[in-house]
C-alpha positions in Angstrom: 0.0 0.0 0.0 2.8 2.4 0.9 5.4 1.1 -1.5 9.0 1.5 -0.1 8.3 4.0 2.6 8.0 1.5 5.5 11.2 -0.2 4.3 13.2 3.0 4.6 11.9 3.6 8.1 12.7 0.1 9.3 16.2 0.2 7.7 16.9 3.5 9.5 15.9 2.4 13.0 17.3 -1.1 12.6 20.6 0.5 11.4 20.4 -1.3 8.1 21.0 1.9 6.2 24.0 4.1 6.9 24.4 7.8 6.9 28.1 7.1 7.1 28.0 5.2 3.9 26.2 8.0 2.2 28.8 10.5 3.5 31.6 8.3 2.3 30.1 8.1 -1.1 29.9 11.9 -1.3 33.5 12.2 -0.1 34.6 9.6 -2.7 32.8 11.5 -5.5 34.4 14.8 -4.4 37.9 13.3 -4.2 37.5 11.5 -7.6 36.4 14.8 -9.2 39.3 16.6 -7.7 41.8 13.9 -8.8 40.4 13.9 -12.4 41.0 17.7 -12.4 44.5 17.4 -11.0 45.4 14.6 -13.5 44.0 16.7 -16.3 46.2 19.6 -15.3 49.2 17.3 -14.9 48.7 16.0 -18.5 48.5 19.6 -19.8 51.6 20.8 -18.0 53.6 17.8 -19.1 52.4 18.2 -22.7 53.4 21.9 -22.7 56.8 21.1 -21.1 57.5 18.4 -23.6 56.6 20.6 -26.5 58.5 23.6 -25.2 61.6 21.6 -24.5 61.7 20.3 -28.1 61.5 23.9 -29.5 63.5 26.0 -27.0 67.2 26.5 -27.2 68.6 25.9 -23.7 72.4 25.9 -23.9 74.3 24.8 -20.8 75.7 27.8 -19.0 78.3 28.2 -16.3 77.2 29.3 -12.8 78.7 32.8 -13.4 76.9 33.3 -16.7 73.8 32.0 -15.1 74.0 34.5 -12.2 74.8 37.4 -14.6 71.8 36.6 -16.7 69.6 36.3 -13.6 70.7 39.7 -12.4 70.3 41.3 -15.8 66.8 39.7 -16.2 65.7 40.7 -12.7 66.7 44.3 -13.4 64.8 44.3 -16.7 61.7 42.8 -15.0 61.8 45.3 -12.2 62.2 48.3 -14.5 59.4 47.3 -16.9 57.1 46.2 -14.1 57.4 49.5 -12.3 56.8 51.4 -15.5 53.8 49.2 -16.4 52.3 49.8 -12.9 52.6 53.5 -13.3 51.2 53.4 -16.8 48.2 51.4 -15.5 47.7 53.8 -12.6 47.7 56.9 -14.8 45.4 55.2 -17.3 42.9 54.5 -14.6 43.1 58.1 -13.3 42.6 59.4 -16.9 39.5 57.2 -17.3 38.0 58.4 -14.1 38.7 62.1 -14.8 37.3 61.7 -18.4 34.0 60.4 -16.9 34.0 63.2 -14.4 34.6 65.8 -17.1 31.9 64.3 -19.3 29.4 64.6 -16.4 30.4 68.3 -15.8 30.1 69.0 -19.6 26.6 67.4 -19.6 25.5 69.4 -16.6 26.9 72.6 -18.1 25.1 72.0 -21.4 21.8 71.3 -19.6 22.1 74.4 -17.4 22.9 76.5 -20.4 19.7 75.3 -22.1 17.8 76.1 -19.0 19.0 79.7 -19.2 17.9 80.0 -22.8 14.4 79.0 -21.9 12.2 81.7 -20.4 9.4 80.8 -18.0 6.7 82.3 -20.3 7.7 80.9 -23.6 9.5 77.6 -23.0 7.7 76.3 -19.9 7.1 72.9 -21.6 10.4 72.7 -23.5 12.1 69.2 -23.5 15.8 68.4 -23.4 17.5 65.2 -24.7 19.9 63.5 -22.4 23.3 63.2 -24.1 23.8 59.7 -22.4 20.6 57.8 -22.6 18.8 60.1 -25.1 15.7 60.3 -22.9 13.5 63.4 -23.0 13.5 65.6 -19.9 11.1 68.5 -19.3 12.4 71.8 -17.9 11.1 70.9 -14.4 12.8 67.4 -14.6 16.1 69.0 -15.5 15.8 71.4 -12.5 15.0 68.6 -10.2 17.9 66.4 -11.5 20.3 69.3 -11.0 18.8 70.1 -7.6 18.1 73.7 -8.6 15.1 75.9 -7.9 13.3 78.0 -10.6 15.6 80.9 -10.0 17.6 82.6 -12.8 20.4 83.9 -10.5 20.9 80.4 -9.0 21.0 78.8 -12.4 23.6 81.3 -13.7 25.7 80.8 -10.6 25.6 77.0 -11.2 26.6 77.5 -14.8 29.7 79.4 -13.6 30.6 76.6 -11.2 30.1 74.0 -13.9 32.3 75.8 -16.3 35.0 76.2 -13.6 34.8 72.4 -12.9 35.3 71.7 -16.6 38.4 73.9 -16.7 39.9 72.3 -13.6 39.2 68.7 -14.9 40.6 69.6 -18.3 43.8 70.9 -16.8 44.2 67.8 -14.7 43.4 65.6 -17.8 46.0 67.4 -19.9 48.6 66.9 -17.1 47.9 63.2 -16.8 48.0 62.7 -20.5 51.3 64.4 -20.7 52.7 62.3 -17.9 51.3 59.1 -19.5 52.9 60.0 -22.8 56.3 60.4 -21.0 56.0 57.1 -19.2 55.1 55.2 -22.4 58.1 56.8 -24.1 60.3 55.8 -21.2 58.9 52.3 -21.4 59.6 52.0 -25.1 63.1 53.3 -24.6 63.9 50.7 -21.9 62.6 48.0 -24.1 64.9 49.2 -26.9 67.9 49.3 -24.6 67.2 45.7 -23.4 66.9 44.4 -26.9 70.3 45.9 -27.7 72.1 44.3 -24.8 75.0 42.1 -25.7 73.5 39.1 -23.9 69.9 39.6 -25.0 69.9 36.3 -26.9 71.2 34.5 -23.9 68.5 36.0 -21.7 65.9 34.4 -24.0 67.7 31.1 -23.5 67.7 31.7 -19.8 64.0 32.4 -19.8 63.5 29.2 -21.8 65.5 27.3 -19.2 63.5 28.8 -16.3 60.2 28.1 -18.0 61.1 24.4 -18.5 62.3 24.2 -14.9 59.2 25.8 -13.5 57.0 23.5 -15.6 58.9 20.5 -14.3 58.4 21.7 -10.7 54.7 22.3 -11.3 54.3 18.9 -12.9 55.9 17.4 -9.8 53.5 19.2 -7.5 50.5 17.9 -9.5 52.0 14.4 -9.3 52.3 14.5 -5.5 48.8 15.9 -5.2 47.4 13.1 -7.5 49.2 10.5 -5.4 47.8 11.9 -2.2 44.3 11.9 -3.6 44.7 8.4 -4.8 45.7 7.3 -1.3 42.7 9.1 0.2 40.4 7.5 -2.3 41.8 4.1 -1.4 41.1 4.7 2.3 37.5 5.8 1.6 36.9 2.7 -0.6 38.3 0.6 2.3 35.9 2.3 4.7 33.0 1.7 2.3 33.8 -2.0 2.1 33.9 -2.3 5.9 30.7 -0.4 6.3 28.9 -2.5 3.6 30.2 -5.7 5.3 28.8 -4.4 8.6 25.4 -3.6 7.1 25.3 -6.9 5.3 26.0 -8.8 8.5 23.3 -6.8 10.3 20.8 -7.4 7.5 21.5 -11.1 7.5 21.1 -11.3 11.3 17.8 -9.4 11.1 16.6 -11.6 8.3 17.4 -14.7 10.3 15.7 -13.3 13.3 12.7 -12.2 11.2 12.3 -15.7 9.7 12.5 -17.4 13.1 10.0 -15.1 14.8 7.6 -15.2 11.8 7.8 -18.9 11.6 7.0 -19.4 15.3 4.1 -17.0 15.2 2.7 -18.5 12.0 2.7 -21.9 13.6 0.9 -20.5 16.6 -1.7 -18.9 14.4 -2.0 -21.7 11.9 -0.8 -19.6 9.0 0.7 -21.7 6.2 1.4 -19.0 3.6 3.8 -16.4 5.0 7.0 -17.9 3.6 6.5 -15.7 0.5 6.9 -12.5 2.6 10.6 -12.0 2.9 12.2 -9.4 5.3 11.3 -5.8 4.5 8.9 -6.8 1.7 5.8 -4.6 2.1 3.9 -5.6 -1.0 0.2 -5.9 -0.4 -1.0 -9.2 0.9 -3.3 -10.8 -1.7 -5.3 -13.1 0.5 -8.8 -12.4 2.0 -11.1 -13.1 5.0 -9.8 -14.8 8.1 -6.6 -15.9 6.3 -5.8 -12.3 5.4 -6.3 -11.2 9.1 -4.1 -13.9 10.4 -1.3 -13.3 7.9 -1.3 -9.5 8.6 -1.4 -10.2 12.4 1.6 -12.5 12.0 3.6 -9.9 10.1 2.7 -7.1 12.5 3.6 -9.1 15.6 6.9 -10.2 13.9 8.0 -6.6 13.1 6.9 -5.4 16.6 9.2 -7.9 18.2 12.1 -7.0 15.9 11.8 -3.3 16.5 11.6 -3.8 20.3 14.6 -6.1 20.4 16.9 -4.5 17.8 16.1 -0.8 17.7 18.0 1.6 20.0 14.9 3.9 19.9 12.0 2.9 22.1 8.6 3.5 20.6 5.0 3.3 21.9 3.4 0.5 20.0 -0.2 0.6 18.8 -2.4 -1.9 17.0 -6.1 -1.8 16.1 -8.4 -4.7 16.5 -7.8 -7.5 13.9 -11.4 -8.6 14.0 -12.6 -7.2 10.7 -15.2 -9.9 9.8 -16.6 -13.2 11.0 -13.8 -15.3 12.6 -14.3 -18.7 14.2 -13.9 -18.9 17.9 -10.8 -21.2 17.6 -9.1 -18.7 15.2 -10.1 -15.8 17.4 -8.6 -17.5 20.5 -5.3 -18.2 18.7 -5.1 -14.6 17.5 -5.7 -13.1 21.0 -3.2 -15.5 22.5 -0.6 -14.3 20.0 -1.4 -10.7 20.8 -1.0 -11.5 24.5 2.3 -13.3 24.1 4.0 -11.2 21.3 2.5 -7.7 21.8 1.1 -7.1 25.3 4.2 -8.6 26.9 6.6 -6.1 25.1 8.6 -3.8 27.3 7.5 -0.8 25.3 4.3 1.0 26.1 1.6 -0.7 24.0 -1.9 0.3 23.0 -4.4 -2.3 21.7 -8.1 -1.6 20.9 -10.8 -4.2 21.0 -14.5 -4.5 21.6 -15.7 -5.0 25.2 -16.9 -8.5 24.7 -13.4 -9.6 23.9 -11.8 -8.3 27.1 -12.0 -11.7 28.7 -9.7 -13.1 25.9 -6.7 -11.1 27.2 -4.9 -11.0 30.6 -5.3 -7.3 31.5 -3.8 -7.6 35.0 -0.8 -5.3 34.2 -2.7 -3.1 31.8 -4.7 0.1 32.1 -8.1 -0.3 30.6 -9.8 2.8 29.2 -13.3 2.5 27.9 -14.0 4.8 25.0 -17.6 6.1 24.7 -19.1 8.4 22.1 -18.5 11.2 21.6 -14.7 11.0 22.4 -13.5 14.2 20.7 -15.4 16.8 22.8 -13.1 18.8 25.2 -14.2 17.1 28.4 -13.9 13.6 27.0 -10.5 14.4 25.4 -9.1 15.8 28.7 -10.3 12.6 30.5 -8.6 10.4 28.0 -5.4 12.4 28.2 -5.3 11.9 32.0 -5.9 8.1 31.6 -3.5 7.5 28.7 -0.6 9.8 29.4 1.3 8.9 32.6 2.7 11.8 34.6 6.4 11.8 35.6 5.5 11.7 39.3 3.3 8.6 38.8 4.1 6.2 41.7 4.3 3.3 39.2 7.0 5.1 37.4 7.4 3.0 34.3 5.5 4.3 31.3 6.6 1.2 29.2 4.4 -1.1 31.3 1.2 0.9 30.8 -1.2 -0.8 28.3 
């Protein structure tokens, strides 16, 4: 009826499913993905190194030549890096001041148009934005520029905007001049380096350094790949051990299930439960008394397994199994099975039955609550709560023994 949902619940509480195994699987997947990525990078680096080594000219140099080339190259790198940093800085400043200058020019143009418009004749005149080409009314332009409808105020703002433009233009001209000088200096340094006597040897030195660095990088990737491989091996080992533990637990539960089920089936006189393996919850296809006895056998079997093998203690509840006409002999067997395999459990148990069947159970250690209609009104509900829920200060003390 419920497909695989009961199976997942039983597996969880009987520790037949493992969060640890799921976590190990996720770790294995993550490590495998990381190793695939590292191995891919290793193949790329080794491919580039092999290709570069076959094309580059890397003559063997003496230590002295090597040190001289290293010093010469470091000086070159330091000079060009410094110039490039300055060029980038000035380029950024120029970009920012150009944006600022454009904004001031836009404001100046819009203010100038406002001055050309008189209140009487051009009240509804529109202005086109030089950036987004949207249409602005005279009032919208005043609002955007945070100006009132005052001719003197607008003229004063025009003067300020013009002064801002002049200041920004002067700063821009100065920056452009400095940038031109820096670029000229940068080009000159490059020409000087290219004319150095050992310039060709520097190229060879660079080739040698590149090949060396690629080899070191490949070595790092190889070490990382080996470490990941070892970690993957450990996780696979843990998975095998966890699966073996789960397999042993399942086999033990299956054996216990078959033993309990067989004993109860004999007591009830049920011949056809062998086709209901452990954790198989497909609908029982029998009918009448046979169906009631088969279902009772399965319910009692799972109750006993949950009580004996789950670390979590549950209250157990079962409705009456008398759904249709049952012979007295069958009814007696079924109540005896309930008494032996359900009412005797250490867990708190609830069992419902009609009053005439009370005599078929030993209720000496059970609390009997007679339910009368209506049972859902407030007064009846409160009474039932007081009878069914045992307070912590109850002298009897053991909720599990309440029936």
